[in-house]
Phi, psi and omega in degrees: 000132181281145179276144178293140180286138177282141177294149179298325178238107183296131182277077181270355179259122179302134179300325180300322179297318179294318180296315179297321178295320178295319178296317176300316180297321179295317179294314179295320179297327178294339181263354184279336184299314180297317180297314180298320179296315183292328182274349184278072179227157177296160179301133180092344180275149178290154177298146181296137180239003181215158176285171180302335179275356177098001178284134180296140179277118181243165179138186181300153177056046176067028178088008179281334179251134180159183180278167176253053179216129175250192185293335187246340186198166169266155181210169178080187180297160179298117181297314179300322180296318179295319179297311182295318181295313182294319179296317180295318179296315181295320178295318179295321178295321177295321180293323183277324186270326184074194184275056177254154188298331181293342178301322179300322179293314180300318182292326178289324182282331188302311180300324179291325175297321177296319178298313180300318179297318181294317181294314181296324178295325184279315188232010179054052182210141176240100188297138177299333183298341178251314188296312184292313176297327180294325178297315179293319181295319179296316180295317181292316181297317179288332174296319176292319180298324182294339180284345183267144187293336184275358182295144180237060179191179181235128180292321178298323176296322178296315180295315179294325177296319177298317178295318183292310183290319176298317178295321179297316178290331177295319176297317178297322179296317179294324181285329184214068185296335180285342182257001183208137177270159179291339174297328177295325178295316180293321177296324180299329178297314179300312183292326177295323177296314182291317181289322181296339177305323182265001175112173185292326180296315179292324177301313180294318180298317179296319177296313181296320179299318178299318178296317180295318177298317180296317178295318178294320179295315180297317179297320179296318179297319180294315181296326180276357179076017181266355179202157175260179182294333182254011180290143177284143178220149180288128180268334185306311180301323179289322176299317180294319178296320178295319178295319178299319177299315180296317180295320177297316178295321178295321179294317179294327183272350184287000000 
């Protein structure tokens, strides 16, 4: 009797977990548009409280949660794009991490990362109202995850990663302040905590991926004639994409 062939990639992650993560991501993504729209203002300006037509934004949590559609028009980032992106990220994180406690932290952080990417893309700004609390939330969440036996990471590595990546970006900011905002430095602390959970190798890979994404994005804009060599571009989305790449690789390798 012939033996059954083993799959090249063992399906050790329950499909139900991936499906549930995708559904959670879709629901969370549907709520990110209003938040991104309200936060997409220049530095020093108050958060938006009305749609482009002037209608007051109402709904749960003082109008922060809700759709991006008023009586006359749609506004804000593309809702389908946010839903698909958040759902895909959450599903991928579930597939790479499996039923380990740090997955809960990744799923909680993902919608906020999508919001930050959307805001930075729109107005080249990473609001303190999100970056600083997310750094504390990531550290606290991973600290709790580290107490559970199924965790596959180190809390001390996460803390040191936040200090290292934040410090590295701070040096880059001091060296070239016109090419990087201080919000990028604060975001680097959050990303360093998440990447550092899986160790220094993943921290470096996530950092390098973000730099490569930024370089590729800038080159594409120049080639397409949408930007010049000295045009400002948002770095946050590329940093976040690089961190997501690192966390996915760290999850698969853990």
